[in-house]
C-alpha positions as CSV (number, residue, x, y, z in Angstrom):
1,M,0.0,0.0,0.0
2,A,1.3,3.4,-1.0
3,D,2.3,6.0,1.6
4,F,-0.1,8.5,0.1
5,F,-1.6,9.6,-3.3
6,S,-0.6,12.7,-5.2
7,K,-3.6,14.4,-7.0
8,R,-1.1,16.6,-8.8
9,F,0.7,13.7,-10.4
10,G,-2.2,11.3,-10.4
11,K,0.0,8.6,-8.8
12,N,0.7,6.8,-5.6
13,V,3.7,8.1,-3.6
14,W,6.1,5.7,-2.0
15,L,8.8,6.6,0.6
16,T,12.1,4.7,0.7
17,R,13.6,3.7,4.0
18,H,16.3,6.2,3.3
19,A,13.7,9.0,2.7
20,R,11.9,8.2,6.0
21,S,15.2,8.3,7.9
22,A,16.2,11.6,6.3
23,M,12.7,13.0,7.1
24,A,13.1,12.0,10.8
25,R,16.6,13.6,11.0
26,R,15.4,16.8,9.4
27,G,12.0,17.2,11.1
28,V,9.9,16.8,7.9
29,D,6.7,14.9,8.5
30,E,4.4,13.3,5.9
31,T,2.0,16.3,5.9
32,T,4.9,18.6,5.1
33,L,6.2,16.3,2.4
34,W,2.7,16.0,0.9
35,A,2.6,19.9,0.7
36,V,5.9,20.0,-1.1
37,I,4.9,17.3,-3.6
38,E,1.5,18.9,-4.3
39,G,2.6,22.5,-4.4
40,G,6.3,22.7,-4.9
41,Q,8.3,23.7,-7.9
42,I,9.6,21.0,-10.1
43,R,13.1,20.7,-11.7
44,R,13.6,17.6,-13.9
45,K,17.0,16.0,-14.1
46,N,15.8,13.7,-16.9
47,E,12.6,11.9,-17.9
48,A,12.4,9.9,-14.7
49,D,14.3,11.8,-12.0
50,L,13.2,15.1,-10.5
51,W,13.4,17.4,-7.6
52,I,10.3,18.9,-6.0
53,F,11.1,21.9,-3.7
54,M,9.3,24.5,-1.7
55,H,9.9,27.3,0.7
56,L,7.8,26.6,3.8
57,P,6.8,29.5,6.1
58,G,7.9,29.0,9.7
59,R,11.0,26.9,8.7
60,S,14.4,28.5,8.9
61,D,16.0,25.6,7.0
62,N,14.4,26.2,3.5
63,L,14.3,25.1,0.8
64,V,12.7,21.7,1.6
65,C,13.3,19.3,-1.4
66,A,12.3,15.8,-2.3
67,A,14.4,13.8,-4.7
68,V,11.9,11.7,-6.6
69,Q,11.9,9.0,-9.3
70,E,8.7,9.0,-11.4
71,S,7.4,6.0,-13.2
72,S,4.0,4.3,-12.6
73,A,4.3,5.8,-9.1
74,L,6.4,8.5,-7.4
75,V,9.3,7.1,-5.3
76,V,10.7,9.6,-2.9
77,K,14.4,8.6,-2.6
78,T,15.4,11.3,0.0
79,V,14.3,14.5,1.5
80,M,16.7,17.5,2.0
81,I,16.7,20.8,3.7
82,N,18.7,23.9,3.0
83,W,18.6,22.8,-0.6
84,E,20.0,25.1,-3.2
85,L,18.8,25.1,-6.8
86,E,21.7,24.9,-9.2
87,E,21.2,26.6,-12.5
88,T,21.9,24.5,-15.5
89,T,23.3,25.9,-18.7
């Protein structure tokens, strides 16, 4: 059973063990992660891999970012804080 469903992507969302551990260390709960996935900005690395990131009011460690692999579902590989968007050329 999926961890939750993304209406934005129309897919189930699965969290890896590593993502859950990173979330616990960084104080990011599932509700916060859901908000990032549903409302954050998207930067694609390639067809399958992407970052979803968002500034969250009340957090001093912004940006919160989920590294995600997209196929028939979204698989959250890790969750980061103090993430910086690197511009690509």
